[in-house]
C-alpha positions as CSV (number, residue, x, y, z in Angstrom):
1,X,9.3,0.4,-14.4
2,X,9.1,-1.9,-11.4
3,X,5.9,-1.5,-9.2
4,X,4.8,-3.0,-6.2
5,X,1.0,-3.9,-6.4
6,X,-1.0,-4.2,-3.3
7,X,-4.3,-5.6,-3.0
8,X,-6.3,-3.8,-0.9
9,X,-9.7,-5.0,0.9
10,X,-11.9,-2.0,2.9
11,X,-15.4,-1.7,3.8
12,X,-15.7,2.0,2.6
13,X,-13.8,2.5,-0.6
14,X,-14.1,6.5,-0.8
15,X,-12.9,6.9,2.4
16,X,-9.8,4.8,2.1
17,X,-8.9,5.3,-1.5
18,X,-9.3,9.0,-0.7
19,X,-6.7,8.4,2.5
20,X,-4.2,6.1,0.7
21,X,-4.2,8.7,-2.1
22,X,-3.3,11.6,0.4
23,X,-0.7,9.2,2.4
24,X,1.1,8.5,-1.1
25,X,0.9,11.8,-2.5
26,X,2.9,13.2,1.0
27,X,5.4,10.3,0.3
28,X,5.8,11.5,-3.4
29,X,6.6,15.1,-2.4
30,X,8.8,13.9,0.4
31,X,11.1,12.1,-1.9
32,X,10.6,14.7,-5.2
33,X,8.4,12.0,-7.5
34,X,5.3,12.5,-9.2
35,X,2.8,9.8,-10.9
36,X,4.2,7.1,-9.1
37,X,1.1,5.3,-7.8
38,X,-2.4,4.5,-8.9
39,X,-5.4,3.4,-7.2
40,X,-7.8,1.1,-9.2
41,X,-11.7,1.2,-9.1
42,X,-13.2,-1.3,-6.5
43,X,-15.1,-4.6,-6.9
44,X,-17.4,-4.8,-4.4
45,X,-18.4,-8.3,-2.9
46,X,-19.3,-9.9,0.5
47,X,-19.5,-6.2,2.0
48,X,-16.0,-5.6,1.0
49,X,-14.3,-3.3,-1.4
50,X,-11.4,-4.9,-3.3
51,X,-8.7,-2.8,-5.3
52,X,-5.5,-2.5,-6.3
53,X,-2.8,0.2,-5.3
54,X,0.2,0.1,-7.7
55,X,3.2,2.0,-6.6
56,X,6.8,2.5,-8.4
57,X,9.6,0.4,-6.3
58,X,11.9,3.2,-6.9
59,X,9.8,5.9,-5.1
60,X,9.6,3.2,-2.1
61,X,13.2,2.6,-2.0
62,X,13.8,6.6,-1.9
63,X,11.3,7.1,0.8
64,X,12.7,4.1,2.7
65,X,16.2,5.9,2.4
66,X,14.5,9.5,3.6
67,X,12.8,7.5,6.6
68,X,16.3,5.8,7.3
69,X,16.2,4.0,10.7
70,X,12.6,4.8,11.2
71,X,11.9,2.4,8.3
72,X,14.3,-0.2,9.1
73,X,12.4,-0.5,12.4
74,X,8.9,-1.3,10.6
75,X,7.7,-4.9,10.9
76,X,8.1,-7.3,7.9
77,X,10.8,-8.9,5.8
78,X,12.1,-6.5,2.9
79,X,10.8,-3.1,1.5
80,X,7.4,-4.2,0.3
81,X,6.5,-5.7,3.4
82,X,8.0,-2.8,5.7
83,X,6.0,-0.5,3.1
84,X,2.8,-2.1,3.8
85,X,3.2,-1.9,7.5
86,X,4.1,1.8,7.3
87,X,0.6,2.0,5.1
88,X,-1.3,0.1,7.5
89,X,-0.1,2.2,10.6
90,X,-1.0,5.6,8.9
91,X,-4.7,3.7,8.1
92,X,-4.9,2.7,11.7
93,X,-4.4,6.3,12.6
94,X,-7.0,7.4,10.9
95,X,-9.6,4.6,11.9
96,X,-10.0,2.9,8.8
97,X,-10.9,-0.7,8.5
98,X,-8.5,-1.8,5.5
99,X,-6.5,-5.0,4.8
100,X,-3.3,-5.0,2.6
101,X,-1.4,-7.9,0.8
102,X,1.4,-7.8,-1.6
103,X,-0.7,-8.7,-5.0
104,X,2.0,-11.4,-6.5
105,X,2.1,-13.2,-3.0
106,X,-1.9,-14.0,-3.3
107,X,-1.3,-15.0,-6.6
108,X,1.6,-17.8,-6.0
109,X,-0.9,-19.7,-4.2
110,X,0.9,-20.3,-1.3
111,X,-2.2,-19.4,0.7
112,X,-4.0,-22.3,-0.7
113,X,-7.3,-20.5,-2.1
114,X,-6.1,-19.0,-5.3
């Protein structure tokens, strides 16, 4: 099963993880999926909580298809980036300080710090 792994950095784990869970649950209901995401516990360092949200790719695909043009217009190249843009937008609406990154990209070393 293909999954999109999203690294999350947040100042408030409880609020952000609850909000992400709520947002993804609504997305799941919209496309009639169940158990298509997971949120890990956080590690705390430098005043930030770091954790991973793992989402099934086929759920994101169905979500993108259902959103249609609205999804196509989101910032980013490809499904994963557009999904991050959508998720970031939802978090901004709630005034939550959070950063998202695709886990595989961070580990690929293209940022030069890993």
